[in-house]
C-alpha positions as CSV (number, residue, x, y, z in Angstrom):
1,M,0.0,0.0,0.0
2,I,1.4,3.4,-1.0
3,I,1.3,6.0,1.7
4,H,0.8,9.6,0.7
5,F,1.9,12.8,2.6
6,Y,0.2,16.1,2.1
7,G,1.6,18.6,4.7
8,I,4.4,21.1,4.7
9,Y,6.9,18.3,5.5
10,A,5.7,15.9,2.8
11,D,8.8,16.1,0.6
12,Y,11.1,16.0,3.5
13,I,9.4,12.9,5.0
14,K,9.6,11.1,1.7
15,S,13.3,11.9,1.3
16,F,14.0,10.9,4.9
17,I,12.2,7.5,4.5
18,D,14.1,6.8,1.2
19,I,17.4,7.4,3.0
20,K,16.5,5.1,5.8
21,R,15.5,2.3,3.4
22,H,18.7,2.8,1.3
23,C,20.5,2.2,4.6
24,G,18.8,-1.2,4.9
25,F,16.0,-0.3,7.3
26,K,12.5,-1.5,6.5
27,Y,11.0,1.6,8.1
28,N,7.4,0.4,7.7
29,T,6.1,1.2,11.3
30,E,8.0,4.5,11.2
31,E,6.5,5.4,7.9
32,K,3.0,5.0,9.4
33,I,4.0,7.1,12.4
34,L,5.3,9.9,10.0
35,R,2.0,9.7,8.1
36,L,0.3,10.4,11.4
37,F,2.7,13.3,12.1
38,D,1.9,14.6,8.6
39,R,-1.8,14.7,9.3
40,F,-1.0,16.2,12.7
41,T,0.7,19.2,11.0
42,V,-2.1,19.6,8.6
43,Q,-4.6,19.7,11.4
44,R,-2.5,22.3,13.2
45,K,-2.1,24.2,9.9
46,E,1.7,24.3,10.1
47,V,3.2,26.5,7.3
48,Y,6.9,26.7,8.3
49,V,9.4,23.9,8.0
50,G,11.3,23.4,11.2
51,I,9.8,21.6,14.2
52,S,9.3,24.0,17.0
53,Q,9.6,23.0,20.7
54,E,5.9,23.5,21.1
55,L,5.1,21.2,18.1
56,A,7.5,18.5,19.4
57,L,6.0,18.6,22.9
58,A,2.4,18.5,21.5
59,W,3.3,15.5,19.4
60,S,4.9,13.7,22.3
61,K,1.9,14.0,24.6
62,R,0.3,10.7,25.6
63,R,-2.8,9.8,23.7
64,E,-5.9,8.1,24.9
65,N,-5.3,4.3,25.3
66,E,-1.8,4.6,24.1
67,S,0.9,2.3,25.5
68,D,4.2,3.7,26.9
69,A,6.1,1.7,24.3
70,Y,4.2,3.2,21.3
71,R,4.4,6.7,22.7
72,Y,8.2,6.3,23.0
73,K,8.3,4.9,19.5
74,R,6.4,7.9,18.1
75,S,8.8,10.4,19.9
76,V,11.9,8.6,18.8
77,T,10.8,8.6,15.2
78,L,10.0,12.3,15.2
79,N,13.3,13.0,16.9
80,Q,15.2,11.2,14.2
81,F,13.3,13.2,11.6
82,A,14.0,16.4,13.5
83,I,17.7,15.7,13.4
84,Y,17.5,15.1,9.6
85,L,15.7,18.4,9.2
86,S,18.4,20.2,11.2
87,Q,21.2,18.7,9.2
88,N,19.5,20.0,6.1
89,G,19.2,23.6,7.2
90,N,15.9,23.5,9.0
91,P,16.6,23.8,12.8
92,S,14.2,21.6,14.7
93,S,13.5,20.6,18.3
94,T,13.3,17.2,19.8
95,S,11.4,15.9,22.8
96,Q,12.3,13.6,25.6
97,V,10.1,10.7,26.6
98,P,11.2,8.2,29.3
99,K,12.0,4.8,27.8
100,P,9.3,2.4,29.0
101,K,10.4,-0.3,31.4
102,K,10.1,-3.8,30.1
103,T,7.7,-5.7,32.3
104,F,6.4,-8.3,29.8
105,V,7.3,-11.9,30.6
106,P,6.7,-14.2,27.6
107,Y,5.0,-17.5,28.0
108,I,7.5,-20.4,27.8
109,Y,6.0,-23.7,26.8
110,T,6.9,-26.8,28.8
111,V,8.1,-29.9,27.1
112,T,4.8,-31.6,28.0
113,E,2.8,-28.7,26.5
114,T,4.7,-28.7,23.2
115,D,4.2,-32.5,23.0
116,R,0.5,-32.1,23.5
117,I,0.4,-29.2,20.9
118,L,2.2,-31.3,18.3
119,A,0.0,-34.4,19.0
120,V,-3.2,-32.3,18.5
121,C,-1.6,-30.6,15.4
122,D,-0.8,-34.0,13.8
123,S,-4.5,-35.0,14.1
124,L,-5.4,-32.1,11.8
125,V,-3.9,-33.8,8.8
126,G,-6.8,-36.2,8.5
127,M,-9.5,-33.6,8.9
128,P,-11.6,-32.6,5.9
129,I,-10.2,-29.7,3.8
130,R,-11.6,-26.4,5.2
131,I,-10.4,-22.9,6.0
132,D,-8.4,-23.2,2.9
133,S,-6.8,-26.3,4.3
134,I,-4.3,-24.5,6.5
135,G,-4.4,-27.5,8.9
136,F,-2.3,-29.4,6.3
137,V,0.8,-27.3,6.8
138,M,0.6,-26.9,10.6
139,P,2.5,-30.1,11.7
140,A,5.5,-29.1,9.7
141,L,5.2,-25.3,10.2
142,L,4.9,-25.5,14.0
143,R,7.8,-27.9,14.3
144,F,9.8,-25.5,12.1
145,L,8.9,-22.5,14.4
146,L,9.8,-24.5,17.5
147,G,13.0,-25.9,16.0
148,T,14.4,-22.6,14.5
149,G,12.8,-19.8,16.5
150,V,12.0,-17.7,13.4
151,R,8.9,-15.4,13.4
152,I,5.7,-16.7,11.8
153,G,5.8,-13.9,9.2
154,E,9.4,-14.8,8.3
155,A,8.5,-18.5,8.1
156,I,5.6,-18.3,5.7
157,D,7.6,-16.0,3.4
158,I,10.5,-18.4,3.0
159,L,10.9,-19.4,-0.6
160,D,11.2,-23.0,-1.8
161,E,14.5,-22.2,-3.4
162,D,15.9,-20.9,-0.1
163,M,15.2,-24.1,1.7
164,N,18.2,-26.5,1.2
165,L,17.1,-29.8,2.7
166,E,20.2,-31.6,1.5
167,Q,22.5,-29.3,3.4
168,K,20.0,-28.7,6.3
169,V,20.1,-24.9,6.0
170,F,17.8,-22.2,4.8
171,T,18.2,-18.6,3.8
172,L,16.1,-16.1,5.7
173,R,15.9,-13.0,3.5
174,D,12.9,-11.0,4.5
175,S,13.5,-10.7,8.3
176,K,12.1,-8.2,10.7
177,N,15.3,-6.3,11.1
178,G,16.3,-6.6,7.5
179,K,19.2,-9.0,8.2
180,E,19.6,-11.7,5.7
181,R,21.2,-14.8,7.3
182,L,21.8,-18.5,6.6
183,L,20.4,-20.8,9.4
184,P,21.1,-24.5,10.0
185,F,18.6,-26.9,11.4
186,T,18.6,-30.4,12.9
187,E,18.4,-33.8,11.2
188,S,15.0,-34.6,12.8
189,L,13.5,-31.3,11.6
190,C,14.9,-32.0,8.1
191,N,13.1,-35.3,8.0
192,V,9.8,-33.5,8.9
193,L,10.3,-31.0,6.2
194,C,11.2,-33.6,3.6
195,Q,7.9,-35.5,4.4
196,Y,6.0,-32.3,4.2
197,R,7.5,-31.3,0.8
198,L,6.7,-34.8,-0.5
199,H,3.0,-34.6,0.4
200,R,2.9,-30.9,-0.7
201,N,4.2,-31.8,-4.2
202,R,1.7,-34.7,-4.5
203,L,-1.2,-32.5,-3.7
204,N,0.1,-29.7,-5.9
205,P,1.9,-31.2,-8.9
206,N,1.5,-27.9,-10.8
207,R,2.5,-25.7,-7.9
208,V,3.1,-22.1,-8.9
209,L,3.7,-20.3,-5.6
210,P,7.3,-19.7,-4.7
211,Q,6.8,-20.1,-1.0
212,F,8.0,-23.3,0.8
213,F,5.0,-23.5,3.2
214,I,1.7,-23.5,1.4
215,T,-1.8,-24.8,2.1
216,A,-3.2,-28.1,0.8
217,R,-5.0,-26.1,-2.0
218,G,-1.7,-24.5,-3.0
219,R,-2.4,-21.1,-1.6
220,K,-0.1,-18.8,0.5
221,C,-0.4,-19.2,4.2
222,S,-1.4,-16.1,6.2
223,S,-0.3,-15.4,9.8
224,G,-4.0,-14.7,10.7
225,Q,-5.0,-18.2,9.6
226,V,-2.1,-19.7,11.5
227,Y,-3.0,-17.8,14.7
228,K,-6.7,-18.7,14.4
229,I,-6.1,-22.4,14.1
230,F,-3.4,-22.4,16.7
231,R,-6.0,-21.1,19.2
232,Q,-8.1,-24.1,18.5
233,I,-5.0,-26.4,18.9
234,L,-4.4,-24.8,22.3
235,K,-7.9,-25.5,23.3
236,N,-7.8,-29.1,22.2
237,A,-4.4,-29.5,24.0
238,E,-6.1,-28.1,27.2
239,I,-3.7,-25.2,27.4
240,P,-5.6,-22.1,28.7
241,F,-5.5,-19.0,26.6
242,K,-5.0,-16.0,28.9
243,G,-5.8,-13.2,26.5
244,R,-4.7,-11.5,23.3
245,H,-1.7,-9.7,24.8
246,Y,-0.8,-12.5,27.3
247,G,-0.8,-15.7,25.2
248,P,0.1,-18.3,24.9
249,N,0.4,-17.8,21.2
250,V,2.4,-18.8,18.1
251,H,5.1,-16.2,18.6
252,Q,6.0,-17.6,22.0
253,L,7.3,-20.7,20.3
254,R,10.2,-18.4,19.4
255,H,10.8,-17.5,23.0
256,T,10.6,-21.2,23.9
257,F,13.2,-22.0,21.3
258,A,15.5,-19.3,22.6
259,V,15.3,-20.4,26.3
260,R,15.7,-24.1,25.4
261,S,18.7,-23.4,23.2
262,L,20.4,-21.2,25.7
263,L,19.7,-23.7,28.5
264,Q,21.1,-26.6,26.4
265,M,24.3,-24.7,25.6
266,V,24.8,-23.8,29.2
267,R,24.2,-27.4,30.4
268,C,26.7,-28.6,27.8
269,G,29.3,-26.4,29.6
270,M,29.5,-23.5,27.1
271,D,30.4,-20.1,28.5
272,T,27.5,-17.6,28.4
273,Y,29.8,-15.0,26.9
274,C,30.1,-17.3,23.9
275,T,26.5,-18.6,23.8
276,L,24.8,-15.2,23.7
277,P,26.5,-13.9,20.5
278,I,25.7,-17.2,18.8
279,L,22.0,-17.2,19.8
280,S,21.7,-13.5,19.1
281,T,23.0,-13.9,15.6
282,Y,20.8,-16.9,14.9
283,L,17.7,-15.1,16.2
284,G,18.5,-11.9,14.2
285,H,18.5,-9.7,17.3
286,Q,19.9,-6.2,16.8
287,S,21.8,-6.4,20.1
288,I,23.1,-9.0,22.5
289,E,21.2,-7.1,25.2
290,A,17.9,-8.3,23.7
291,T,19.1,-11.9,23.8
292,N,20.3,-11.4,27.4
293,N,16.6,-11.1,28.5
294,Y,16.4,-14.9,28.1
295,V,19.1,-15.3,30.7
296,R,16.8,-13.6,33.2
297,L,14.0,-16.0,32.1
298,I,16.3,-19.0,32.8
299,T,17.1,-17.7,36.3
300,E,13.3,-17.7,37.0
301,I,12.4,-21.0,35.4
302,Y,15.4,-23.0,36.4
303,P,16.6,-21.7,39.7
304,E,18.4,-24.9,40.5
305,L,20.7,-24.3,37.5
306,I,21.6,-20.9,38.9
307,H,22.4,-22.5,42.2
308,N,24.9,-24.8,40.4
309,E,26.2,-22.2,38.0
310,E,25.8,-19.0,40.1
311,D,28.9,-17.3,38.7
312,L,27.9,-18.1,35.2
313,L,24.4,-17.0,34.7
314,I,23.3,-14.4,37.2
315,N,23.5,-11.7,34.5
316,V,25.9,-11.2,31.6
317,F,25.5,-7.5,31.8
318,P,26.2,-6.3,35.3
319,C,24.5,-3.3,36.9
320,L,27.0,-0.5,37.4
321,K,26.4,1.9,40.2
322,K,27.0,5.6,39.4
323,E,27.5,8.5,41.7
324,N,24.4,10.2,40.3
325,D,21.1,8.6,40.1
326,Y,20.6,8.8,36.3
327,E,16.9,7.7,36.5
328,N,16.2,10.9,38.4
329,N,18.0,13.2,35.9
């Protein structure tokens, strides 16, 4: 969908977005935010280029039913745009919004729960074709998500040509952070994917879609379809659904993969300073700090491991005390 801009900053916004995308950023969410800012300036009847302090503060004010995280995202996006304007001869002001504290704790599936999920999932294969036969792909797709930790949107966009089952690797091109990477997977997962591909090709001998994961009718999978049928799988597996923003859901298979992978590497005796960069690269995180959040999850889920490996896993990034309380400044 093409997004149009109409305000006094329209040309500057389009140029700014082009620069960001040439640098490798997807900039989709930010583009939508800048569209809102464009409308905001039209409503205010702004006629001069150059973000004033009053405009920056008005933009950064909390909106009704707005989360701290999204408010922070809006402010950061405008601040980046303001810096761009200033560098191009249009002095602009920025605003300061406190970075929201991360209080969300993802749902981590137990081994028993994933076994039940996969058992229910396998029973879908024999069901009549319906809802565009999305159930056909679920046994292989969920095992792929659990065995690689990729996001659902990334998984359903993987091309057939990017899945090398002979070498047990696949190329992830269209990732969330725009990082193309080559990812290996296990022998057992390879066997599952080979079986899926065999049945897929039998059902669709004249397959035209380039995607690796497709429905029994040969159509592209959608994340909405996957989420919908996964809710039914959870119900049949007797795993309570706590709510839209609390899960459990498909995306938390990624969190489960990360925790299990880190736990396995630690139990094998690997140093955490070595395991975190490996896992961070595999998951496509922009920083090791993001991966370090899983260390904290392990300390909560497996306290006995911390008791045995106290010096290893308490926290990779220590808290440094400063003379001045920076949170109050």
